[in-house]
mmCIF file of the N, C-alpha and C atoms, coordinates in Angstrom:
data_MODEL
# 
_entry.id   MODEL 
# 
loop_
_atom_site.group_PDB 
_atom_site.id 
_atom_site.type_symbol 
_atom_site.label_atom_id 
_atom_site.label_alt_id 
_atom_site.label_comp_id 
_atom_site.label_asym_id 
_atom_site.label_entity_id 
_atom_site.label_seq_id 
_atom_site.pdbx_PDB_ins_code 
_atom_site.Cartn_x 
_atom_site.Cartn_y 
_atom_site.Cartn_z 
_atom_site.occupancy 
_atom_site.B_iso_or_equiv 
_atom_site.pdbx_formal_charge 
_atom_site.auth_seq_id 
_atom_site.auth_comp_id 
_atom_site.auth_asym_id 
_atom_site.auth_atom_id 
_atom_site.pdbx_PDB_model_num 
ATOM 1   N N  . MET A 1 1  ? -41.089 -29.850 -13.108 1.00 0.00 ? 1  MET A N  1 
ATOM 2   C CA . MET A 1 1  ? -40.964 -28.493 -13.607 1.00 0.00 ? 1  MET A CA 1 
ATOM 3   C C  . MET A 1 1  ? -40.738 -27.518 -12.458 1.00 0.00 ? 1  MET A C  1 
ATOM 4   N N  . THR A 1 2  ? -41.453 -27.635 -11.377 1.00 0.00 ? 2  THR A N  1 
ATOM 5   C CA . THR A 1 2  ? -41.304 -26.751 -10.230 1.00 0.00 ? 2  THR A CA 1 
ATOM 6   C C  . THR A 1 2  ? -39.944 -26.917 -9.582  1.00 0.00 ? 2  THR A C  1 
ATOM 7   N N  . ASP A 1 3  ? -39.444 -28.142 -9.523  1.00 0.00 ? 3  ASP A N  1 
ATOM 8   C CA . ASP A 1 3  ? -38.120 -28.385 -8.956  1.00 0.00 ? 3  ASP A CA 1 
ATOM 9   C C  . ASP A 1 3  ? -37.038 -27.696 -9.793  1.00 0.00 ? 3  ASP A C  1 
ATOM 10  N N  . ALA A 1 4  ? -37.192 -27.724 -11.109 1.00 0.00 ? 4  ALA A N  1 
ATOM 11  C CA . ALA A 1 4  ? -36.221 -27.074 -11.994 1.00 0.00 ? 4  ALA A CA 1 
ATOM 12  C C  . ALA A 1 4  ? -36.220 -25.560 -11.768 1.00 0.00 ? 4  ALA A C  1 
ATOM 13  N N  . ILE A 1 5  ? -37.400 -24.997 -11.591 1.00 0.00 ? 5  ILE A N  1 
ATOM 14  C CA . ILE A 1 5  ? -37.502 -23.560 -11.340 1.00 0.00 ? 5  ILE A CA 1 
ATOM 15  C C  . ILE A 1 5  ? -36.882 -23.215 -9.995  1.00 0.00 ? 5  ILE A C  1 
ATOM 16  N N  . GLN A 1 6  ? -37.177 -24.003 -8.983  1.00 0.00 ? 6  GLN A N  1 
ATOM 17  C CA . GLN A 1 6  ? -36.615 -23.761 -7.653  1.00 0.00 ? 6  GLN A CA 1 
ATOM 18  C C  . GLN A 1 6  ? -35.083 -23.864 -7.670  1.00 0.00 ? 6  GLN A C  1 
ATOM 19  N N  . THR A 1 7  ? -34.572 -24.829 -8.416  1.00 0.00 ? 7  THR A N  1 
ATOM 20  C CA . THR A 1 7  ? -33.126 -25.003 -8.539  1.00 0.00 ? 7  THR A CA 1 
ATOM 21  C C  . THR A 1 7  ? -32.504 -23.799 -9.238  1.00 0.00 ? 7  THR A C  1 
ATOM 22  N N  . ARG A 1 8  ? -33.154 -23.346 -10.292 1.00 0.00 ? 8  ARG A N  1 
ATOM 23  C CA . ARG A 1 8  ? -32.661 -22.180 -11.036 1.00 0.00 ? 8  ARG A CA 1 
ATOM 24  C C  . ARG A 1 8  ? -32.691 -20.930 -10.146 1.00 0.00 ? 8  ARG A C  1 
ATOM 25  N N  . ILE A 1 9  ? -33.732 -20.753 -9.381  1.00 0.00 ? 9  ILE A N  1 
ATOM 26  C CA . ILE A 1 9  ? -33.835 -19.610 -8.472  1.00 0.00 ? 9  ILE A CA 1 
ATOM 27  C C  . ILE A 1 9  ? -32.718 -19.666 -7.423  1.00 0.00 ? 9  ILE A C  1 
ATOM 28  N N  . ALA A 1 10 ? -32.492 -20.846 -6.866  1.00 0.00 ? 10 ALA A N  1 
ATOM 29  C CA . ALA A 1 10 ? -31.444 -21.004 -5.861  1.00 0.00 ? 10 ALA A CA 1 
ATOM 30  C C  . ALA A 1 10 ? -30.063 -20.705 -6.455  1.00 0.00 ? 10 ALA A C  1 
ATOM 31  N N  . THR A 1 11 ? -29.840 -21.149 -7.681  1.00 0.00 ? 11 THR A N  1 
ATOM 32  C CA . THR A 1 11 ? -28.564 -20.896 -8.354  1.00 0.00 ? 11 THR A CA 1 
ATOM 33  C C  . THR A 1 11 ? -28.369 -19.405 -8.595  1.00 0.00 ? 11 THR A C  1 
ATOM 34  N N  . GLN A 1 12 ? -29.412 -18.743 -9.080  1.00 0.00 ? 12 GLN A N  1 
ATOM 35  C CA . GLN A 1 12 ? -29.336 -17.309 -9.346  1.00 0.00 ? 12 GLN A CA 1 
ATOM 36  C C  . GLN A 1 12 ? -29.141 -16.525 -8.041  1.00 0.00 ? 12 GLN A C  1 
ATOM 37  N N  . ARG A 1 13 ? -29.813 -16.949 -7.004  1.00 0.00 ? 13 ARG A N  1 
ATOM 38  C CA . ARG A 1 13 ? -29.691 -16.286 -5.703  1.00 0.00 ? 13 ARG A CA 1 
ATOM 39  C C  . ARG A 1 13 ? -28.262 -16.418 -5.172  1.00 0.00 ? 13 ARG A C  1 
ATOM 40  N N  . ALA A 1 14 ? -27.679 -17.590 -5.329  1.00 0.00 ? 14 ALA A N  1 
ATOM 41  C CA . ALA A 1 14 ? -26.293 -17.806 -4.880  1.00 0.00 ? 14 ALA A CA 1 
ATOM 42  C C  . ALA A 1 14 ? -25.324 -16.945 -5.695  1.00 0.00 ? 14 ALA A C  1 
ATOM 43  N N  . ALA A 1 15 ? -25.562 -16.852 -7.000  1.00 0.00 ? 15 ALA A N  1 
ATOM 44  C CA . ALA A 1 15 ? -24.702 -16.023 -7.855  1.00 0.00 ? 15 ALA A CA 1 
ATOM 45  C C  . ALA A 1 15 ? -24.823 -14.550 -7.466  1.00 0.00 ? 15 ALA A C  1 
ATOM 46  N N  . LEU A 1 16 ? -26.033 -14.099 -7.185  1.00 0.00 ? 16 LEU A N  1 
ATOM 47  C CA . LEU A 1 16 ? -26.239 -12.717 -6.777  1.00 0.00 ? 16 LEU A CA 1 
ATOM 48  C C  . LEU A 1 16 ? -25.558 -12.441 -5.436  1.00 0.00 ? 16 LEU A C  1 
ATOM 49  N N  . GLU A 1 17 ? -25.676 -13.373 -4.515  1.00 0.00 ? 17 GLU A N  1 
ATOM 50  C CA . GLU A 1 17 ? -25.033 -13.217 -3.211  1.00 0.00 ? 17 GLU A CA 1 
ATOM 51  C C  . GLU A 1 17 ? -23.521 -13.110 -3.360  1.00 0.00 ? 17 GLU A C  1 
ATOM 52  N N  . ASP A 1 18 ? -22.954 -13.932 -4.233  1.00 0.00 ? 18 ASP A N  1 
ATOM 53  C CA . ASP A 1 18 ? -21.517 -13.896 -4.481  1.00 0.00 ? 18 ASP A CA 1 
ATOM 54  C C  . ASP A 1 18 ? -21.115 -12.551 -5.078  1.00 0.00 ? 18 ASP A C  1 
ATOM 55  N N  . THR A 1 19 ? -21.897 -12.060 -6.029  1.00 0.00 ? 19 THR A N  1 
ATOM 56  C CA . THR A 1 19 ? -21.611 -10.775 -6.654  1.00 0.00 ? 19 THR A CA 1 
ATOM 57  C C  . THR A 1 19 ? -21.672 -9.641  -5.635  1.00 0.00 ? 19 THR A C  1 
ATOM 58  N N  . LEU A 1 20 ? -22.672 -9.652  -4.786  1.00 0.00 ? 20 LEU A N  1 
ATOM 59  C CA . LEU A 1 20 ? -22.793 -8.616  -3.760  1.00 0.00 ? 20 LEU A CA 1 
ATOM 60  C C  . LEU A 1 20 ? -21.640 -8.680  -2.765  1.00 0.00 ? 20 LEU A C  1 
ATOM 61  N N  . ASP A 1 21 ? -21.198 -9.884  -2.423  1.00 0.00 ? 21 ASP A N  1 
ATOM 62  C CA . ASP A 1 21 ? -20.048 -10.036 -1.530  1.00 0.00 ? 21 ASP A CA 1 
ATOM 63  C C  . ASP A 1 21 ? -18.788 -9.448  -2.164  1.00 0.00 ? 21 ASP A C  1 
ATOM 64  N N  . GLN A 1 22 ? -18.609 -9.684  -3.462  1.00 0.00 ? 22 GLN A N  1 
ATOM 65  C CA . GLN A 1 22 ? -17.445 -9.141  -4.162  1.00 0.00 ? 22 GLN A CA 1 
ATOM 66  C C  . GLN A 1 22 ? -17.496 -7.614  -4.210  1.00 0.00 ? 22 GLN A C  1 
ATOM 67  N N  . ILE A 1 23 ? -18.676 -7.059  -4.454  1.00 0.00 ? 23 ILE A N  1 
ATOM 68  C CA . ILE A 1 23 ? -18.824 -5.598  -4.473  1.00 0.00 ? 23 ILE A CA 1 
ATOM 69  C C  . ILE A 1 23 ? -18.521 -5.024  -3.100  1.00 0.00 ? 23 ILE A C  1 
ATOM 70  N N  . GLU A 1 24 ? -19.067 -5.647  -2.075  1.00 0.00 ? 24 GLU A N  1 
ATOM 71  C CA . GLU A 1 24 ? -18.814 -5.180  -0.705  1.00 0.00 ? 24 GLU A CA 1 
ATOM 72  C C  . GLU A 1 24 ? -17.325 -5.218  -0.386  1.00 0.00 ? 24 GLU A C  1 
ATOM 73  N N  . GLU A 1 25 ? -16.655 -6.256  -0.832  1.00 0.00 ? 25 GLU A N  1 
ATOM 74  C CA . GLU A 1 25 ? -15.224 -6.397  -0.590  1.00 0.00 ? 25 GLU A CA 1 
ATOM 75  C C  . GLU A 1 25 ? -14.447 -5.256  -1.244  1.00 0.00 ? 25 GLU A C  1 
ATOM 76  N N  . ARG A 1 26 ? -14.841 -4.879  -2.436  1.00 0.00 ? 26 ARG A N  1 
ATOM 77  C CA . ARG A 1 26 ? -14.122 -3.830  -3.164  1.00 0.00 ? 26 ARG A CA 1 
ATOM 78  C C  . ARG A 1 26 ? -14.351 -2.442  -2.591  1.00 0.00 ? 26 ARG A C  1 
ATOM 79  N N  . ILE A 1 27 ? -15.522 -2.186  -2.037  1.00 0.00 ? 27 ILE A N  1 
ATOM 80  C CA . ILE A 1 27 ? -15.804 -0.839  -1.535  1.00 0.00 ? 27 ILE A CA 1 
ATOM 81  C C  . ILE A 1 27 ? -15.607 -0.708  -0.032  1.00 0.00 ? 27 ILE A C  1 
ATOM 82  N N  . ASN A 1 28 ? -15.128 -1.735  0.615   1.00 0.00 ? 28 ASN A N  1 
ATOM 83  C CA . ASN A 1 28 ? -14.875 -1.695  2.048   1.00 0.00 ? 28 ASN A CA 1 
ATOM 84  C C  . ASN A 1 28 ? -13.505 -1.034  2.269   1.00 0.00 ? 28 ASN A C  1 
ATOM 85  N N  . VAL A 1 29 ? -13.521 0.273   2.498   1.00 0.00 ? 29 VAL A N  1 
ATOM 86  C CA . VAL A 1 29 ? -12.290 1.057   2.590   1.00 0.00 ? 29 VAL A CA 1 
ATOM 87  C C  . VAL A 1 29 ? -11.385 0.598   3.733   1.00 0.00 ? 29 VAL A C  1 
ATOM 88  N N  . PRO A 1 30 ? -11.896 0.403   4.946   1.00 0.00 ? 30 PRO A N  1 
ATOM 89  C CA . PRO A 1 30 ? -10.985 -0.037  6.018   1.00 0.00 ? 30 PRO A CA 1 
ATOM 90  C C  . PRO A 1 30 ? -10.273 -1.353  5.703   1.00 0.00 ? 30 PRO A C  1 
ATOM 91  N N  . ARG A 1 31 ? -10.975 -2.273  5.099   1.00 0.00 ? 31 ARG A N  1 
ATOM 92  C CA . ARG A 1 31 ? -10.350 -3.559  4.750   1.00 0.00 ? 31 ARG A CA 1 
ATOM 93  C C  . ARG A 1 31 ? -9.283  -3.363  3.668   1.00 0.00 ? 31 ARG A C  1 
ATOM 94  N N  . GLN A 1 32 ? -9.578  -2.507  2.675   1.00 0.00 ? 32 GLN A N  1 
ATOM 95  C CA . GLN A 1 32 ? -8.605  -2.243  1.617   1.00 0.00 ? 32 GLN A CA 1 
ATOM 96  C C  . GLN A 1 32 ? -7.362  -1.543  2.173   1.00 0.00 ? 32 GLN A C  1 
ATOM 97  N N  . VAL A 1 33 ? -7.566  -0.605  3.097   1.00 0.00 ? 33 VAL A N  1 
ATOM 98  C CA . VAL A 1 33 ? -6.430  0.087   3.719   1.00 0.00 ? 33 VAL A CA 1 
ATOM 99  C C  . VAL A 1 33 ? -5.599  -0.909  4.523   1.00 0.00 ? 33 VAL A C  1 
ATOM 100 N N  . GLY A 1 34 ? -6.267  -1.805  5.226   1.00 0.00 ? 34 GLY A N  1 
ATOM 101 C CA . GLY A 1 34 ? -5.545  -2.835  5.984   1.00 0.00 ? 34 GLY A CA 1 
ATOM 102 C C  . GLY A 1 34 ? -4.704  -3.722  5.090   1.00 0.00 ? 34 GLY A C  1 
ATOM 103 N N  . ARG A 1 35 ? -5.270  -4.107  3.971   1.00 0.00 ? 35 ARG A N  1 
ATOM 104 C CA . ARG A 1 35 ? -4.507  -4.940  3.022   1.00 0.00 ? 35 ARG A CA 1 
ATOM 105 C C  . ARG A 1 35 ? -3.311  -4.182  2.469   1.00 0.00 ? 35 ARG A C  1 
ATOM 106 N N  . LEU A 1 36 ? -3.529  -2.911  2.118   1.00 0.00 ? 36 LEU A N  1 
ATOM 107 C CA . LEU A 1 36 ? -2.439  -2.099  1.585   1.00 0.00 ? 36 LEU A CA 1 
ATOM 108 C C  . LEU A 1 36 ? -1.344  -1.913  2.630   1.00 0.00 ? 36 LEU A C  1 
ATOM 109 N N  . THR A 1 37 ? -1.740  -1.710  3.871   1.00 0.00 ? 37 THR A N  1 
ATOM 110 C CA . THR A 1 37 ? -0.773  -1.572  4.962   1.00 0.00 ? 37 THR A CA 1 
ATOM 111 C C  . THR A 1 37 ? 0.028   -2.856  5.144   1.00 0.00 ? 37 THR A C  1 
ATOM 112 N N  . ASP A 1 38 ? -0.657  -3.978  5.123   1.00 0.00 ? 38 ASP A N  1 
ATOM 113 C CA . ASP A 1 38 ? 0.039   -5.266  5.249   1.00 0.00 ? 38 ASP A CA 1 
ATOM 114 C C  . ASP A 1 38 ? 1.013   -5.481  4.094   1.00 0.00 ? 38 ASP A C  1 
ATOM 115 N N  . LYS A 1 39 ? 0.590   -5.091  2.900   1.00 0.00 ? 39 LYS A N  1 
ATOM 116 C CA . LYS A 1 39 ? 1.448   -5.236  1.721   1.00 0.00 ? 39 LYS A CA 1 
ATOM 117 C C  . LYS A 1 39 ? 2.689   -4.346  1.846   1.00 0.00 ? 39 LYS A C  1 
ATOM 118 N N  . ALA A 1 40 ? 2.487   -3.111  2.316   1.00 0.00 ? 40 ALA A N  1 
ATOM 119 C CA . ALA A 1 40 ? 3.611   -2.185  2.479   1.00 0.00 ? 40 ALA A CA 1 
ATOM 120 C C  . ALA A 1 40 ? 4.579   -2.689  3.551   1.00 0.00 ? 40 ALA A C  1 
ATOM 121 N N  . LYS A 1 41 ? 4.047   -3.197  4.649   1.00 0.00 ? 41 LYS A N  1 
ATOM 122 C CA . LYS A 1 41 ? 4.905   -3.739  5.713   1.00 0.00 ? 41 LYS A CA 1 
ATOM 123 C C  . LYS A 1 41 ? 5.727   -4.922  5.203   1.00 0.00 ? 41 LYS A C  1 
ATOM 124 N N  . ALA A 1 42 ? 5.083   -5.785  4.442   1.00 0.00 ? 42 ALA A N  1 
ATOM 125 C CA . ALA A 1 42 ? 5.797   -6.945  3.899   1.00 0.00 ? 42 ALA A CA 1 
ATOM 126 C C  . ALA A 1 42 ? 6.883   -6.495  2.928   1.00 0.00 ? 42 ALA A C  1 
ATOM 127 N N  . SER A 1 43 ? 6.579   -5.479  2.125   1.00 0.00 ? 43 SER A N  1 
ATOM 128 C CA . SER A 1 43 ? 7.556   -4.952  1.183   1.00 0.00 ? 43 SER A CA 1 
ATOM 129 C C  . SER A 1 43 ? 8.743   -4.344  1.924   1.00 0.00 ? 43 SER A C  1 
ATOM 130 N N  . TYR A 1 44 ? 8.453   -3.593  2.982   1.00 0.00 ? 44 TYR A N  1 
ATOM 131 C CA . TYR A 1 44 ? 9.528   -2.989  3.776   1.00 0.00 ? 44 TYR A CA 1 
ATOM 132 C C  . TYR A 1 44 ? 10.372  -4.068  4.445   1.00 0.00 ? 44 TYR A C  1 
ATOM 133 N N  . ASP A 1 45 ? 9.723   -5.077  4.996   1.00 0.00 ? 45 ASP A N  1 
ATOM 134 C CA . ASP A 1 45 ? 10.461  -6.159  5.656   1.00 0.00 ? 45 ASP A CA 1 
ATOM 135 C C  . ASP A 1 45 ? 11.353  -6.909  4.678   1.00 0.00 ? 45 ASP A C  1 
ATOM 136 N N  . GLU A 1 46 ? 10.888  -7.029  3.441   1.00 0.00 ? 46 GLU A N  1 
ATOM 137 C CA . GLU A 1 46 ? 11.662  -7.747  2.426   1.00 0.00 ? 46 GLU A CA 1 
ATOM 138 C C  . GLU A 1 46 ? 12.872  -6.940  1.963   1.00 0.00 ? 46 GLU A C  1 
ATOM 139 N N  . ASN A 1 47 ? 12.682  -5.614  1.748   1.00 0.00 ? 47 ASN A N  1 
ATOM 140 C CA . ASN A 1 47 ? 13.772  -4.773  1.272   1.00 0.00 ? 47 ASN A CA 1 
ATOM 141 C C  . ASN A 1 47 ? 13.508  -3.326  1.690   1.00 0.00 ? 47 ASN A C  1 
ATOM 142 N N  . PRO A 1 48 ? 14.089  -2.879  2.798   1.00 0.00 ? 48 PRO A N  1 
ATOM 143 C CA . PRO A 1 48 ? 13.794  -1.538  3.289   1.00 0.00 ? 48 PRO A CA 1 
ATOM 144 C C  . PRO A 1 48 ? 14.512  -0.408  2.540   1.00 0.00 ? 48 PRO A C  1 
ATOM 145 N N  . VAL A 1 49 ? 15.503  -0.719  1.734   1.00 0.00 ? 49 VAL A N  1 
ATOM 146 C CA . VAL A 1 49 ? 16.301  0.324   1.076   1.00 0.00 ? 49 VAL A CA 1 
ATOM 147 C C  . VAL A 1 49 ? 15.446  1.269   0.235   1.00 0.00 ? 49 VAL A C  1 
ATOM 148 N N  . PRO A 1 50 ? 14.562  0.795   -0.652  1.00 0.00 ? 50 PRO A N  1 
ATOM 149 C CA . PRO A 1 50 ? 13.755  1.747   -1.425  1.00 0.00 ? 50 PRO A CA 1 
ATOM 150 C C  . PRO A 1 50 ? 12.863  2.629   -0.552  1.00 0.00 ? 50 PRO A C  1 
ATOM 151 N N  . TRP A 1 51 ? 12.383  2.092   0.544   1.00 0.00 ? 51 TRP A N  1 
ATOM 152 C CA . TRP A 1 51 ? 11.548  2.873   1.455   1.00 0.00 ? 51 TRP A CA 1 
ATOM 153 C C  . TRP A 1 51 ? 12.370  3.968   2.129   1.00 0.00 ? 51 TRP A C  1 
ATOM 154 N N  . ILE A 1 52 ? 13.585  3.641   2.523   1.00 0.00 ? 52 ILE A N  1 
ATOM 155 C CA . ILE A 1 52 ? 14.461  4.619   3.159   1.00 0.00 ? 52 ILE A CA 1 
ATOM 156 C C  . ILE A 1 52 ? 14.835  5.712   2.166   1.00 0.00 ? 52 ILE A C  1 
ATOM 157 N N  . ILE A 1 53 ? 15.162  5.329   0.951   1.00 0.00 ? 53 ILE A N  1 
ATOM 158 C CA . ILE A 1 53 ? 15.505  6.307   -0.085  1.00 0.00 ? 53 ILE A CA 1 
ATOM 159 C C  . ILE A 1 53 ? 14.302  7.210   -0.366  1.00 0.00 ? 53 ILE A C  1 
ATOM 160 N N  . GLY A 1 54 ? 13.119  6.624   -0.481  1.00 0.00 ? 54 GLY A N  1 
ATOM 161 C CA . GLY A 1 54 ? 11.914  7.408   -0.731  1.00 0.00 ? 54 GLY A CA 1 
ATOM 162 C C  . GLY A 1 54 ? 11.616  8.375   0.397   1.00 0.00 ? 54 GLY A C  1 
ATOM 163 N N  . ALA A 1 55 ? 11.728  7.915   1.639   1.00 0.00 ? 55 ALA A N  1 
ATOM 164 C CA . ALA A 1 55 ? 11.480  8.789   2.794   1.00 0.00 ? 55 ALA A CA 1 
ATOM 165 C C  . ALA A 1 55 ? 12.496  9.918   2.845   1.00 0.00 ? 55 ALA A C  1 
ATOM 166 N N  . THR A 1 56 ? 13.742  9.625   2.512   1.00 0.00 ? 56 THR A N  1 
ATOM 167 C CA . THR A 1 56 ? 14.778  10.653  2.493   1.00 0.00 ? 56 THR A CA 1 
ATOM 168 C C  . THR A 1 56 ? 14.492  11.687  1.409   1.00 0.00 ? 56 THR A C  1 
ATOM 169 N N  . ALA A 1 57 ? 14.066  11.218  0.244   1.00 0.00 ? 57 ALA A N  1 
ATOM 170 C CA . ALA A 1 57 ? 13.744  12.139  -0.847  1.00 0.00 ? 57 ALA A CA 1 
ATOM 171 C C  . ALA A 1 57 ? 12.570  13.046  -0.473  1.00 0.00 ? 57 ALA A C  1 
ATOM 172 N N  . VAL A 1 58 ? 11.564  12.489  0.160   1.00 0.00 ? 58 VAL A N  1 
ATOM 173 C CA . VAL A 1 58 ? 10.415  13.293  0.589   1.00 0.00 ? 58 VAL A CA 1 
ATOM 174 C C  . VAL A 1 58 ? 10.855  14.313  1.625   1.00 0.00 ? 58 VAL A C  1 
ATOM 175 N N  . ALA A 1 59 ? 11.675  13.906  2.586   1.00 0.00 ? 59 ALA A N  1 
ATOM 176 C CA . ALA A 1 59 ? 12.143  14.826  3.625   1.00 0.00 ? 59 ALA A CA 1 
ATOM 177 C C  . ALA A 1 59 ? 12.957  15.964  3.027   1.00 0.00 ? 59 ALA A C  1 
ATOM 178 N N  . ILE A 1 60 ? 13.844  15.649  2.102   1.00 0.00 ? 60 ILE A N  1 
ATOM 179 C CA . ILE A 1 60 ? 14.650  16.682  1.450   1.00 0.00 ? 60 ILE A CA 1 
ATOM 180 C C  . ILE A 1 60 ? 13.754  17.641  0.672   1.00 0.00 ? 60 ILE A C  1 
ATOM 181 N N  . SER A 1 61 ? 12.758  17.105  -0.011  1.00 0.00 ? 61 SER A N  1 
ATOM 182 C CA . SER A 1 61 ? 11.830  17.950  -0.770  1.00 0.00 ? 61 SER A CA 1 
ATOM 183 C C  . SER A 1 61 ? 11.057  18.884  0.146   1.00 0.00 ? 61 SER A C  1 
ATOM 184 N N  . VAL A 1 62 ? 10.568  18.365  1.249   1.00 0.00 ? 62 VAL A N  1 
ATOM 185 C CA . VAL A 1 62 ? 9.805   19.199  2.193   1.00 0.00 ? 62 VAL A CA 1 
ATOM 186 C C  . VAL A 1 62 ? 10.694  20.291  2.774   1.00 0.00 ? 62 VAL A C  1 
ATOM 187 N N  . VAL A 1 63 ? 11.901  19.939  3.180   1.00 0.00 ? 63 VAL A N  1 
ATOM 188 C CA . VAL A 1 63 ? 12.822  20.937  3.725   1.00 0.00 ? 63 VAL A CA 1 
ATOM 189 C C  . VAL A 1 63 ? 13.136  21.990  2.664   1.00 0.00 ? 63 VAL A C  1 
ATOM 190 N N  . GLY A 1 64 ? 13.341  21.571  1.443   1.00 0.00 ? 64 GLY A N  1 
ATOM 191 C CA . GLY A 1 64 ? 13.616  22.519  0.359   1.00 0.00 ? 64 GLY A CA 1 
ATOM 192 C C  . GLY A 1 64 ? 12.450  23.459  0.105   1.00 0.00 ? 64 GLY A C  1 
ATOM 193 N N  . ILE A 1 65 ? 11.240  22.934  0.100   1.00 0.00 ? 65 ILE A N  1 
ATOM 194 C CA . ILE A 1 65 ? 10.056  23.772  -0.134  1.00 0.00 ? 65 ILE A CA 1 
ATOM 195 C C  . ILE A 1 65 ? 9.870   24.755  1.016   1.00 0.00 ? 65 ILE A C  1 
ATOM 196 N N  . VAL A 1 66 ? 10.054  24.301  2.238   1.00 0.00 ? 66 VAL A N  1 
ATOM 197 C CA . VAL A 1 66 ? 9.915   25.192  3.392   1.00 0.00 ? 66 VAL A CA 1 
ATOM 198 C C  . VAL A 1 66 ? 10.993  26.277  3.353   1.00 0.00 ? 66 VAL A C  1 
ATOM 199 N N  . ALA A 1 67 ? 12.225  25.906  3.049   1.00 0.00 ? 67 ALA A N  1 
ATOM 200 C CA . ALA A 1 67 ? 13.307  26.888  2.966   1.00 0.00 ? 67 ALA A CA 1 
ATOM 201 C C  . ALA A 1 67 ? 13.032  27.900  1.861   1.00 0.00 ? 67 ALA A C  1 
ATOM 202 N N  . TRP A 1 68 ? 12.566  27.421  0.731   1.00 0.00 ? 68 TRP A N  1 
ATOM 203 C CA . TRP A 1 68 ? 12.245  28.317  -0.382  1.00 0.00 ? 68 TRP A CA 1 
ATOM 204 C C  . TRP A 1 68 ? 11.140  29.293  0.010   1.00 0.00 ? 68 TRP A C  1 
ATOM 205 N N  . ALA A 1 69 ? 10.123  28.778  0.703   1.00 0.00 ? 69 ALA A N  1 
ATOM 206 C CA . ALA A 1 69 ? 9.010   29.632  1.111   1.00 0.00 ? 69 ALA A CA 1 
ATOM 207 C C  . ALA A 1 69 ? 9.463   30.681  2.134   1.00 0.00 ? 69 ALA A C  1 
ATOM 208 N N  . LEU A 1 70 ? 10.345  30.296  3.023   1.00 0.00 ? 70 LEU A N  1 
ATOM 209 C CA . LEU A 1 70 ? 10.796  31.245  4.058   1.00 0.00 ? 70 LEU A CA 1 
ATOM 210 C C  . LEU A 1 70 ? 11.821  32.247  3.539   1.00 0.00 ? 70 LEU A C  1 
ATOM 211 N N  . LEU A 1 71 ? 12.649  31.834  2.623   1.00 0.00 ? 71 LEU A N  1 
ATOM 212 C CA . LEU A 1 71 ? 13.757  32.688  2.177   1.00 0.00 ? 71 LEU A CA 1 
ATOM 213 C C  . LEU A 1 71 ? 13.498  33.425  0.866   1.00 0.00 ? 71 LEU A C  1 
ATOM 214 N N  . SER A 1 72 ? 12.384  33.153  0.228   1.00 0.00 ? 72 SER A N  1 
ATOM 215 C CA . SER A 1 72 ? 12.119  33.834  -1.052  1.00 0.00 ? 72 SER A CA 1 
ATOM 216 C C  . SER A 1 72 ? 11.711  35.284  -0.789  1.00 0.00 ? 72 SER A C  1 
ATOM 217 N N  . ASP A 1 73 ? 11.994  36.141  -1.733  1.00 0.00 ? 73 ASP A N  1 
ATOM 218 C CA . ASP A 1 73 ? 11.705  37.569  -1.600  1.00 0.00 ? 73 ASP A CA 1 
ATOM 219 C C  . ASP A 1 73 ? 10.413  37.954  -2.307  1.00 0.00 ? 73 ASP A C  1 
ATOM 220 N N  . ASP A 1 74 ? 9.343   37.284  -2.034  1.00 0.00 ? 74 ASP A N  1 
ATOM 221 C CA . ASP A 1 74 ? 8.070   37.605  -2.701  1.00 0.00 ? 74 ASP A CA 1 
ATOM 222 C C  . ASP A 1 74 ? 7.366   38.726  -2.048  1.00 0.00 ? 74 ASP A C  1 
# 
């Protein structure tokens, strides 16, 4: 009977440890940012055209907003 209880405790402890490791993994911001950065780099290496188009669109938008702010008659 005691061995069964000890086994059950060990099993529950291992499950709890696994759950805590998963939670830590999800809330570890630097690790998540690193993964996202690696994913973005791989995406760019695979096909840079959408990234170039997106960067160009952002640049045009910023220039347009700055020009509008400077040249508007408010």
